[in-house]
N, C-alpha and C positions, 0 to 999 in steps of 0.2 A: 237575133239573140233571143227575143221573146218566143218565137216559134220553136226554136231549138229547146228552150227550157221546158215548154209545155210538151214537146214531143218526148223528151226524156221522162217527163211526169207520167204520160200515158203508157210508155213502155214499161215503166216500173209497175204500173197498175196491171198490165197484161201479165207480167211475170208472176205477180202475186195471185192473180186469178187462177193461173194454172196450178199453183200450189194449193189453193183453197179447194179446187175441184175434188181432190182426194178426200178432204175433210168432209165435204158434203155427202159423199158416199157412206160415211160412217154415222150420219145423224141417227138413222133408225136403230143403231146398235148402242146408243148412249142414252141413259135414263133421263138426262136433262132435256132431251128432245122428244120424249114420249108424252109429257104433260105440259100444257101451256097455261099460262096465267092470263085470264081474260078480263081481270079486274083493273083497278087503277094502279098502274105501275109507272113510276117516274124514272126515266133513264138518268144516270149520273154521268156527268162529263168532268174530265180532269181539269178543264177550264171552260167557263161559259162565254168568254170573249177572246177572240184571237186577234192580236194587233200586230201589224207590220210596221216597221220603221219606215221613214220616208224613202220612197222608191222613185227613181227617175223613170219618166214615161218610156214605154217600150221595153223596159228591162224586167225580166222575170225575177220574182222574189225568191227567197229561200222557201223551203217546204216546212210547214209547221205541223206538229202532230198533237192530236187530242185522242184520248181513250174514251170510248162510249161503253158504259158498264150497265148490265142488267142486275139490279139489286135483288130481284126475286129468285127464289130457289127453283122456279119453273121457267121454262123457255117462254119467250115472247116473240110475236111477229110484228116487226116495225112495218106498218102498212105502206109508208112512203117517206122518202128522204129527198129533199129538193132545195134548190136555191130560190129564195123569194124573188130575186131579180131575173130568174129564168135565163134565157139564152143571152140577154143583154148584160148579165152580171159580169163584173171584172174579176170574179173569183172562180176557181175550179176546185173540185174536191175528188178525193179518191177514198172510198170507203171499203176497207178490206179487199182491195184489188179491183173494185168496180169504179170506173171513171164516168159513168153516165150522169147527166145533169139531173135526171129524174129516176130514182131507184125505188122499186116496190117489193113488198113482201120479203123483207130481210129477216131471217130467223136468227135469234140471239139466245143461246142457251142460258140456263139458270146460273147466276153468279159469274157469267162469262163476259168478255169484253170484245169490242171491235176497235180497230185502229182507223182513225180519220186523219187524212193528210190534206192540207189546204195550201194553195198557192195562188198568187195573183200577178197579173200584168196590167198596168194602167197605161192606156194609150190616149188619154185626153191631151190635146196639144193647144198651143197658143194661149197659155195662161201663165202670167208672170209669177203669181204667188202660189205657195203650196196649197193643196186642197185635200179634202177628206173624201174617201169613198167607203160606203157602208152597205152591207148586205146581211141577210139572215139565212142560216142553214136550218131548215125546218125538219122536225122529226114527228110524224103522226103515228100514234100508237093506241089501239083499243078504243077508238072513237072519242078519245080525250082531246082537250085543247092542245094543239101542237106545242112541243117544246122547241127551243131554238138555241143555236150558238151564234153569237154576234160576231161578224167579220168586219174588221176596220183596217184601213190602210191609208196612209198619207202619201200623196203623189206630188211630184214636182216636174214640170216641163223643163226642157233644157235645149240648148243649141248643141248639135252633134257635128263634130268636125273629124274627118277621117283622112289618113294618109293615103296618097295615090302614087308615091314615088318610093324607090327602094335605095337603101344605102348600106354599105358595110364599112366600118371604121375600125381603126386599131383600138384595143381595149387593154389597158395596163392598170391593174389594181395593185397597189403596194402591199396589200394584205392577202393576196390570193394564195401565196405560198405554193408548196409542192402539191397540195391536194386540189388546187383549183387553178387550172392552167389555161383558161380561156384567154386568147390573145386578140380576138376581134369580136365585133358586135354587129349583128344584122338587124335592121328594123325598117319599118315603113314610116314615111314622113310626108308632110305637105308644106309648101312654102307660104308663109303667112304674109298677108298684106292687109291694110286698113279697110280696103273697099270690100273684099270678099269675106273677110273675117273680122268684122268690127266687134270690139268689146265695149258695148254701149248700154246694155240694159241689165235688169236685175235677175234674169234667168241664169242658172248655172251653165257652164260650158263643159261638154263632155268631149274628151280627146282620145281618139284611137290612133296610135302611132305617135310620132313626134311632131310638134309644132316647131317648124324651123324659121328662125328670124334671119332674113337676108342682110347682106352688107348694106350699110347706110341707114338701116331702120332701127327704131327704138320701140321695143314692145313695152308699152306702159299699161300696167294693170291697176285700175282704180280701186278705191276702198270698197269693201263689201263683195268683191268678185269671188265666186266659188268655181274652182276648176276641179273636175273629176277626171281621173286618168285611168285608162284601161291597162291591161297587162302589156308590157313591152312598149310603154308610151312615156312621153315626157315633153320637156321643152328644150330646144336646141338653139343656143345663141351662137350663130356662125361668125367667123371672122368679120370684123367691121360692124357688128351689130351691138345693141345695148339693151339691158333689161332694167326697168324701173318698176318696182313693186311699191305702190303708194297706198298702203293700208292705213287705217287709223285705229286707235285703241278701241273705239266703239264699233268699228267695222273693219276687222282685219281681212286680208286676202287669204283665202284658203286653197291649198292644194291637197287633195286626198284621193283615195282609191274610188273607183267607180262603184264597187259594191260597198254598201254601208249597213246592210241588214244582217241580223243574226251574228254569227262569229266573225263575219267579215269586218265588223266595225273596228276591231282591234287586231287585225291580221297584218303583219309587216310584209313587205316585199311584193305588194300587188301592182306596182308600177315601177318605172325606171328611175329617171334622174332629171334634174334641171342642169343641163350640161353647158358650162361656160367655156366655149372652145377658145383655143389660142387666138390672140389678136382681137378678141372681142372686148367690149367694155369701154370705160369703167361701168360697173354695175352697182345699183343701190337697192336695198331691200329694207322696207320699214313695215312693221306690224303685220307679220305673216304667220299663218299656222300651217305647218307642213307635216303630213302624216302618212303612214302606211306604205311608203315606197321602199326602194332599195338604198338610194342616196339622195339627200335633198339637193345639195349643191356640189357639183363635180367641177372643180376649177383647174383648168390646164395652166401650163407655165405662163407667167407674166400677167395673169388676171388680177385686176384690182376690184375688190368687193368690199362695200360697206354694208353691214347687216345689223339692224337695230330692232329692239323690242319684238323679238320673234321667238316662237316656240316651234321646235322640231322634235317629233316624237315617233317612236315605233317604226324605225327604219331597219331593214334587214341587214344592211352592210354598214354604211357610214352616215353619221349626221351631216358632217361637212367633210369633203375630201379635197385637198389641194395638192398641187405639184409646183413648188416654187412660185407661189402666189403672194399677193399682198392683201391681207384681210384685216379689217377693223371690225370688232364686234362689241356691242354694248347691250346689256339687258337681254341676253340670250338664255333660253332655257332649253337644253337639248337632253333628251332622255330616251332610254330603251333603243339603243342601236348596238351593233357589234362593237363599233368604235364611234364615239360621239364626235370627236375631232381627230381626223387623220391628216396631219400636216407633214407632207413628204417633200423630198428634194430641196429642202431649205425654204427660203422665202422671208417675208417680213410680216409679223403678226402682233396684234395687240387685242386682248380680250379683257374687258373690264366689267365688273359686276355681272358675272354670268353664273348660271347653275348648270352643272353637268352631272347627270345621274345615270349610272349604268347598272341596271338590274336585269339585263337582257338574258332571256332563256332561249338560246339557239346558237348556231355556229359552233365554234370550238371553245366552249366555256373555260375560262381560266387562262386561255392562251391569247385569244384576240378580243375578248369582251372587256373593254375598258373605256374610260372617259377620254383619254388623250394618248395618241401615238404621235411623237414628234421626231422627225428624222431629216437627214440631209441627203438621202438616196431613195431609190424607188422600190427597194425591198427584194430585188432579184438576187438569186443565190448562185447564178451560173457564171459569175465573173464579168457579166456585161451590164452591171448595175449603172444606171444613170445617176450622177450625183449633182448636187447644187451647193449653194452656200447659204447657210442660215444666217441672215443678216441680223435678225432680232426676233425674239419671241417673248412677249410680256403677258403675264396673267395676273390680274390685279383684283383683289377683293372678291374672289370667286370661290365656288364650291365644286370639288371633284369627289363625288361620293358613289359607292357601289358595293355590290355583294362580295366581290373578291378583293384580295389584298394587294392588287397591283393595278391601280386605276390610272397611273401616269407612267408611260413607257417612253424613254428617250433612247435613240439608236443613231449614233453618229459615226461616220467614217473619217471626217475631217476634225482634227483636234480643236480647231478654232471654233467649231460649232458648240463645243461644250461650255463655252463661256458666254454664248450669245443669248441664252434664255434665262428668265428669272420669274419666280413666283413670289408675289408680295401679298402678305396678309390673306392667304388662301386656306381653306379647310380641305384637307386631302386624305383620302383613304389609301394608305400605302404602308406595306410592311416588307422588309425592314424600313425604318425611317431613314431617308437619305441624309447624308452628312455633308454634302456639298454646300458651298456658299451661295448657290443659285436660289436657295429657298430662304426668303426673308420674313421672319415673324409669322410662320405658318403654323396652323393647328393640325394635329395628326390623329387620324383614326377615331374621331368623335362623331356621335350621332347628331346631325343637324336638327332633328325633330321636324320633319316635314308634316304638313297637315294630313295628307293622304296620298302617298306615292302610288297606290293602286289605282287611283282616279286621276293620275297625272297632276295632282295639286301639290306643287313644291314650294308653296309659301311656308314660312316658319310658324310652327304651332304654338310655341311657348317662349316666355321671356327668359327661361333658363337655358335655352339653346345656346351653344357656344358660338353660334354665328351672330348673335345679337350684339351690336355695338362694338364689333371687333374689326371693322374695316378702317382703312387709312383714309382720313377726311380729304387728303389732297387729291384723291381720284374722283371726288364728288364735284364734277365740273362738266360743262358742255352737255352732251347727251346723257350723261350719267347723273345729272341733278335729280331726275325723277326715276322711279323704278319701272318695272315692266307693266304695272297697272296704272302708271301715270301719277303716282303719289310722290311727294317730296321726300327725299332721303334725310334721315337724321344725321347729326354729327356727334360722335362717329357713327358711320352707317352699319347696317346689317350686311353680312357677306351674302353674295349671290344676287340673283336677279330681282328678288322681292325684298322690300323693306318690311321689317316687323312692325305691325300696328296693333298693339294690344287690344284696343277698343273694337277691332274687327275680328278678334279671335276669342271664342268661348274659353272660359277658364278651365273647363274640363272637356276633353274631346277624346273619344275612344278611336284609336287608329287601328284599322284592320290590317291583319297580317296576310301573308300569302300573295299569290298572283291572281290577277283577274282571269 
């Protein structure tokens, strides 16, 4: 991966060099190259420090760009540009198409600019804790003291696990519709065992392909574990296996994309799913953070899943997808997916004190982008639809909020399913407002006043929020006595995953609009 990244970097430089060759031929014809400034000229940089977010060892970073400007009306000759760390530097640069580590006699016209591209790969290994790498890009001009651009990157070593087997499995997405007809999925995987793949220390785990848990095994992931997943990768709980995610409030278990720098930090769809295959389980999830994949949990028929105190955000398809499963969720915050909860083919569900927010920009906006899709079939339109029985679906003291007017969609083929679901004391974005008796004391189309949705902060911002004090106290029991941050709930409680604590919220807060 690292070599490929640098190879592309140098190819880009070669292409730019060819383009610049013609410009060099024109130097003698332009006035700004006929006269040179030999005095004190200080180059101006668009930024004097280039910082890279934490990069896993051996992974190439994004390329960052800096402009180098000559403020003089006359041309200058930059005598030398080089990395202070020399050939041992972990950084590489491309200056207007030249990728040499030591560049000399670069002519820069009056009031003109050069483009500087910087990239890094960090290959220090066997270090548990994150570490910092620093170097300096030096510019020598007119016998003056060299100017410099500071280069900083934070690195983190990791365990790298890679699939060595191949699988092709059926793939049925209830929301794929006529525009998305994929019926099978191919991927690489490896069979996990405790001896060859122990989860035992503080370094992150990087997975290429799917980690498959065999029959009779329980994959237990302890608090503080960080799992980074590459494209077309995930976790596969095969029949007879179990998953136990044992995070804590102070040290959640994190599943996220391999790339975390630049625009990749908030890019959905970079990995696959945590697939709970038929006849696996029961599964339990506590205090997890799951980001930037396609689907967090994909539960096949008959799966039992308890999921508590968990944040799921920025998924390109589903927050949670089920097919006739049994799911209990408390203190969930699911945001930014095409569908936050896709509960199909019936099943048995109860979600209490959850926050579902759908402001997803992608997919078929207004058609599939919503907080909840609840059905008793698999969505096929060709007459071969698989149906199930919705035994029960309860949504208590929760928030369903989003940018379009249809955040809750129910779709039933069996008339008995229409009486099996109920929303109690929920705040829902929905137009027109439903008239069925399935909705008990709900609030409609009101702004819950989140602290900062653009930063995934869905705590309640103000005491005037319609969510404050509107919950049913009878649901404040068991796992719901405390909120997602571990704080005791008031009676009556605030709707959603977070209890409102006025002493923790500034009286005046400016909430940013727009998307990140």
